[in-house]
MIKOLVO-18098 format. One record per residue (C-alpha): residue number from 0; residue in three letters; chain; x, y, z. Coordinates in steps of 0.1 Angstrom, whole numbers, plus 5000, padded with zeros to 4 digits. Example, Ala and Ser with C-alpha at 12.3 -4.5 7.8 and 13.67 -1.06 7.14 Angstrom:
// residues 2
{0; Ala; A; {5123; 4955; 5078}};
{1; Ser; A; {5137; 4989; 5071}};
***
This chain:
// residues 105
{0; Met; A; {8663; 8796; 3131}};
{1; Lys; A; {8649; 8761; 3137}};
{2; Ser; A; {8615; 8774; 3147}};
{3; Ile; A; {8612; 8793; 3113}};
{4; Val; A; {8620; 8763; 3094}};
{5; Lys; A; {8595; 8742; 3114}};
{6; Lys; A; {8568; 8768; 3108}};
{7; Ile; A; {8574; 8768; 3072}};
{8; Val; A; {8573; 8732; 3067}};
{9; Ile; A; {8541; 8728; 3090}};
{10; Phe; A; {8522; 8755; 3070}};
{11; Ser; A; {8536; 8739; 3036}};
{12; Met; A; {8521; 8707; 3045}};
{13; Ile; A; {8488; 8723; 3058}};
{14; Gly; A; {8487; 8743; 3024}};
{15; Leu; A; {8491; 8710; 3005}};
{16; Met; A; {8466; 8692; 3024}};
{17; Gln; A; {8442; 8720; 3018}};
{18; Val; A; {8449; 8718; 2981}};
{19; Gly; A; {8445; 8680; 2982}};
{20; Leu; A; {8410; 8682; 3000}};
{21; Gly; A; {8400; 8709; 2974}};
{22; Ala; A; {8409; 8689; 2945}};
{23; Ser; A; {8390; 8658; 2958}};
{24; Val; A; {8359; 8678; 2966}};
{25; Ile; A; {8359; 8693; 2930}};
{26; Glu; A; {8363; 8658; 2915}};
{27; Ala; A; {8335; 8644; 2936}};
{28; Ser; A; {8311; 8673; 2929}};
{29; Pro; A; {8279; 8663; 2910}};
{30; Arg; A; {8283; 8693; 2886}};
{31; His; A; {8317; 8679; 2874}};
{32; Asn; A; {8302; 8644; 2871}};
{33; Asp; A; {8271; 8657; 2854}};
{34; Lys; A; {8293; 8672; 2825}};
{35; His; A; {8311; 8640; 2822}};
{36; Glu; A; {8279; 8618; 2820}};
{37; Arg; A; {8263; 8643; 2796}};
{38; Tyr; A; {8293; 8639; 2772}};
{39; Glu; A; {8291; 8600; 2776}};
{40; Gln; A; {8252; 8601; 2770}};
{41; Arg; A; {8257; 8621; 2738}};
{42; His; A; {8284; 8598; 2725}};
{43; Ser; A; {8263; 8567; 2734}};
{44; Asp; A; {8232; 8583; 2718}};
{45; Arg; A; {8251; 8590; 2687}};
{46; Asp; A; {8264; 8554; 2685}};
{47; Arg; A; {8228; 8539; 2693}};
{48; Asp; A; {8214; 8563; 2664}};
{49; His; A; {8240; 8550; 2641}};
{50; Arg; A; {8234; 8513; 2649}};
{51; Ile; A; {8197; 8520; 2645}};
{52; Gln; A; {8204; 8538; 2610}};
{53; Glu; A; {8224; 8508; 2600}};
{54; Glu; A; {8198; 8483; 2610}};
{55; Arg; A; {8171; 8499; 2592}};
{56; Glu; A; {8194; 8501; 2560}};
{57; Arg; A; {8200; 8465; 2562}};
{58; His; A; {8164; 8455; 2569}};
{59; Glu; A; {8153; 8476; 2537}};
{60; Arg; A; {8179; 8456; 2516}};
{61; Glu; A; {8168; 8422; 2532}};
{62; Met; A; {8130; 8430; 2524}};
{63; Gln; A; {8136; 8435; 2486}};
{64; Arg; A; {8129; 8406; 2464}};
{65; Arg; A; {8160; 8390; 2449}};
{66; Glu; A; {8163; 8380; 2414}};
{67; Asn; A; {8150; 8346; 2406}};
{68; Glu; A; {8133; 8342; 2440}};
{69; Arg; A; {8099; 8325; 2442}};
{70; Glu; A; {8070; 8344; 2457}};
{71; His; A; {8066; 8317; 2484}};
{72; Asp; A; {8103; 8319; 2494}};
{73; Trp; A; {8103; 8356; 2494}};
{74; Arg; A; {8072; 8358; 2517}};
{75; Glu; A; {8090; 8334; 2542}};
{76; Arg; A; {8123; 8355; 2541}};
{77; Gln; A; {8103; 8386; 2546}};
{78; Gln; A; {8086; 8370; 2578}};
{79; Arg; A; {8119; 8358; 2593}};
{80; Glu; A; {8134; 8393; 2585}};
{81; Lys; A; {8107; 8411; 2602}};
{82; Glu; A; {8109; 8390; 2634}};
{83; His; A; {8147; 8396; 2633}};
{84; His; A; {8143; 8432; 2628}};
{85; Glu; A; {8118; 8436; 2654}};
{86; Glu; A; {8141; 8419; 2678}};
{87; Val; A; {8172; 8439; 2670}};
{88; Met; A; {8153; 8470; 2674}};
{89; Arg; A; {8137; 8460; 2708}};
{90; Thr; A; {8173; 8453; 2719}};
{91; Leu; A; {8186; 8487; 2707}};
{92; Gly; A; {8156; 8504; 2725}};
{93; Gly; A; {8162; 8484; 2755}};
{94; Ile; A; {8199; 8495; 2757}};
{95; Ala; A; {8186; 8533; 2755}};
{96; Ile; A; {8162; 8527; 2784}};
{97; Leu; A; {8188; 8508; 2804}};
{98; Ala; A; {8213; 8536; 2799}};
{99; Leu; A; {8186; 8563; 2811}};
{100; Ile; A; {8179; 8542; 2841}};
{101; Leu; A; {8215; 8541; 2850}};
{102; Asn; A; {8224; 8574; 2843}};
{103; Asn; A; {8196; 8588; 2865}};
{104; Asn; A; {8208; 8571; 2894}};
***
């Protein structure tokens, strides 16, 4: 009787070890990671696109002339806004390039 119990325990442990090894191989497989990375990439792309759209709308509002604003002041504000907008867009574009570089590794 002891022999049968020992064999059952040993084979059960071997089976559990195989299940654990199989689960770790599946979790580490590139195919599995690729699906997760694609989901994260789509999510970050949507977020980046949303921020770009918000920045464009803000830029359009800031470029319009305000009531009682002198021509000279408006031109100065437009120039500052243009520089700010270009910097923000470069930053958002840089984030996209950085994400592509990191995801390709």
